[in-house]
C-alpha positions as CSV (number, residue, x, y, z in Angstrom):
1,X,3.8,-18.0,-11.0
2,X,3.8,-16.6,-7.8
3,X,2.5,-18.2,-4.7
4,X,-0.4,-16.3,-3.0
5,X,-0.9,-16.2,1.0
6,X,-4.4,-13.9,0.8
7,X,-6.6,-13.7,-2.2
8,X,-9.8,-11.8,-3.4
9,X,-12.0,-12.6,-6.3
10,X,-9.4,-11.2,-8.6
11,X,-6.2,-10.3,-6.7
12,X,-3.3,-12.8,-5.4
13,X,-1.2,-11.1,-2.7
14,X,2.4,-12.2,-2.6
15,X,5.7,-11.5,-0.7
16,X,8.3,-9.2,-2.2
17,X,11.8,-11.2,-2.8
18,X,14.9,-10.1,-4.6
19,X,13.5,-11.5,-7.8
20,X,10.8,-9.1,-8.0
21,X,13.0,-6.1,-8.7
22,X,11.6,-5.7,-11.9
23,X,8.0,-5.5,-10.7
24,X,9.2,-2.8,-8.3
25,X,11.2,-0.8,-10.9
26,X,7.9,-1.0,-13.0
27,X,6.0,0.7,-10.3
28,X,8.0,3.1,-8.5
29,X,9.8,4.4,-11.5
30,X,6.5,5.8,-12.8
31,X,6.2,9.6,-12.5
32,X,2.3,9.1,-12.2
33,X,3.0,7.0,-9.0
34,X,6.1,8.7,-7.5
35,X,4.6,12.3,-7.7
36,X,2.4,11.2,-4.6
37,X,5.3,9.3,-3.1
38,X,8.3,12.0,-3.0
39,X,8.5,15.4,-3.7
40,X,11.3,15.2,-6.6
41,X,8.5,13.2,-8.5
42,X,10.6,10.2,-9.1
43,X,12.8,7.5,-7.6
44,X,16.3,6.4,-8.9
45,X,16.9,2.7,-9.2
46,X,19.0,2.7,-6.1
47,X,16.0,4.4,-4.0
48,X,13.8,1.5,-5.5
49,X,16.1,-1.1,-4.6
50,X,16.3,0.5,-1.0
51,X,12.7,0.4,-1.1
52,X,12.4,-3.1,-2.0
53,X,14.9,-4.2,0.4
54,X,13.0,-2.3,3.2
55,X,9.7,-4.3,2.3
56,X,11.7,-7.5,2.9
57,X,13.0,-6.6,6.3
58,X,9.6,-5.5,7.3
59,X,8.3,-8.7,6.4
60,X,10.8,-10.9,7.9
61,X,10.7,-8.6,11.2
62,X,7.0,-7.8,11.4
63,X,5.5,-9.9,9.1
64,X,3.8,-7.2,7.1
65,X,4.8,-5.0,3.9
66,X,3.0,-3.5,1.0
67,X,2.7,-6.8,-0.8
68,X,3.3,-7.1,-4.2
69,X,-0.4,-7.9,-5.9
70,X,-1.1,-9.6,-9.2
71,X,-4.0,-10.5,-11.2
72,X,-5.0,-14.0,-10.5
73,X,-6.4,-14.8,-14.0
74,X,-3.1,-13.7,-16.0
75,X,-0.3,-13.3,-13.1
76,X,0.1,-9.8,-14.3
77,X,1.8,-7.5,-11.7
78,X,-0.6,-4.8,-10.5
79,X,1.2,-3.1,-8.0
80,X,1.4,-3.3,-4.0
81,X,-0.9,-3.2,-1.4
82,X,-0.4,-3.8,2.7
83,X,0.8,-2.7,5.8
84,X,3.6,-0.5,7.6
85,X,4.3,-0.3,11.2
86,X,3.3,3.2,12.9
87,X,4.9,4.6,16.1
88,X,1.5,3.4,17.9
89,X,1.6,-0.1,19.0
90,X,-1.7,-1.1,18.5
91,X,-1.7,0.2,14.8
92,X,-0.5,-0.1,11.4
93,X,-0.5,2.2,8.5
94,X,-2.4,0.5,5.0
95,X,-1.2,1.6,1.8
96,X,-1.6,0.7,-2.0
97,X,0.2,1.9,-5.0
98,X,-1.0,0.4,-8.3
99,X,0.5,0.8,-11.8
100,X,-1.5,3.5,-14.0
101,X,-2.6,0.9,-16.5
102,X,-4.7,-0.6,-13.2
103,X,-6.3,2.4,-12.2
104,X,-10.2,3.1,-12.0
105,X,-10.9,-0.5,-12.2
106,X,-11.9,-1.0,-8.6
107,X,-8.8,-3.1,-7.9
108,X,-7.3,-0.7,-5.3
109,X,-10.7,-0.9,-3.4
110,X,-10.8,-4.9,-3.6
111,X,-7.0,-5.3,-2.5
112,X,-7.5,-2.4,0.4
113,X,-10.7,-4.3,1.8
114,X,-8.8,-7.6,2.1
115,X,-6.1,-6.2,3.6
116,X,-8.3,-4.6,6.2
117,X,-10.0,-7.7,7.0
118,X,-6.5,-9.5,7.1
119,X,-5.2,-6.8,9.6
120,X,-8.1,-6.8,12.0
121,X,-9.1,-10.6,11.7
122,X,-5.9,-12.1,11.5
123,X,-3.3,-9.9,12.6
124,X,-5.7,-8.7,15.4
125,X,-4.7,-5.0,14.7
126,X,-6.8,-2.3,16.5
127,X,-6.3,0.9,14.3
128,X,-5.3,1.3,11.1
129,X,-4.0,4.7,9.5
130,X,-3.6,5.8,6.1
131,X,-1.8,8.7,4.6
132,X,-2.8,10.2,1.4
133,X,-1.3,13.0,-0.8
134,X,-4.1,15.8,-1.2
135,X,-3.9,15.9,-4.9
136,X,-4.7,12.1,-5.0
137,X,-8.6,12.5,-5.2
138,X,-9.1,8.8,-6.3
139,X,-7.1,7.3,-3.2
140,X,-8.9,10.1,-1.0
141,X,-12.4,8.9,-2.2
142,X,-11.1,5.3,-1.4
143,X,-9.9,5.8,2.1
144,X,-13.1,7.7,3.0
145,X,-15.6,5.1,1.2
146,X,-13.4,2.2,3.3
147,X,-14.7,4.1,6.4
148,X,-11.4,5.9,7.4
149,X,-11.7,9.5,9.2
150,X,-9.5,12.3,8.8
151,X,-7.1,12.9,11.6
152,X,-5.1,15.7,10.4
153,X,-2.6,17.2,8.1
154,X,1.3,16.6,8.1
155,X,4.3,17.2,6.4
156,X,6.1,14.1,6.1
157,X,10.1,14.8,6.2
158,X,11.2,11.5,4.4
159,X,9.2,12.4,1.1
160,X,9.0,15.9,1.4
161,X,5.4,16.0,0.9
162,X,2.2,17.1,2.9
163,X,-0.2,14.5,3.3
164,X,-3.6,14.0,4.8
165,X,-3.7,11.6,7.9
166,X,-6.7,9.0,8.5
167,X,-7.7,6.5,10.9
168,X,-9.8,3.6,11.0
169,X,-10.5,1.9,14.4
170,X,-11.6,-1.8,14.3
171,X,-15.6,-2.4,14.2
172,X,-16.0,0.9,12.3
173,X,-14.9,-0.1,8.8
174,X,-17.7,-0.3,5.9
C-alpha cells in the first residue's frame, strides 16, 4: 500500500519512485492518454522511463511532480495529478493524466481541486498555469470549471502538439 501525503475523499496522492514503473507504463502506454501528450500518439518504454525519472527529479529538486494518485478504497492506481515548474518564478503548471477506466467519474476534478488548494495554501504559489490539447474537450471543460482563464494557444516543441494555455491567479478559483 502506498503512503499518501495529501488526500481527498476518494483519492490518495503518493510520490513516484522506481517501484512505480509498472503504473507509469500502464498510464503512458495508453494511446488514449498519449494522443494528448505527444504528436506521434504513443510513448516508447524508454520515453516512459525517462518521464518517470524526470518526475522523481522534479520531486527531489523542487518538491513537486505530477504525483501518482490512487483510489483510497482499493489502492488501485488511477493516474497522476500535480505540478510542474514554469518559466515564471511565481507560477507552476498543474496537470492531470488519468487511465481511461477512470474517466468521467469526477476524479480528475477532485484531484485537481486538491492540488490547487495544496499549491496556493501550502506551497504559497501565486499563479497556476495549465495546458490542454484543444481536442481534449473533457479537460477543457474541467479547467474552465476550476476558474482558469484562457491566455493563448501555443505550439509545444517537446510534444509536437498545439495546446491552449490557461492561468489561475490565487484568490480567483471556484
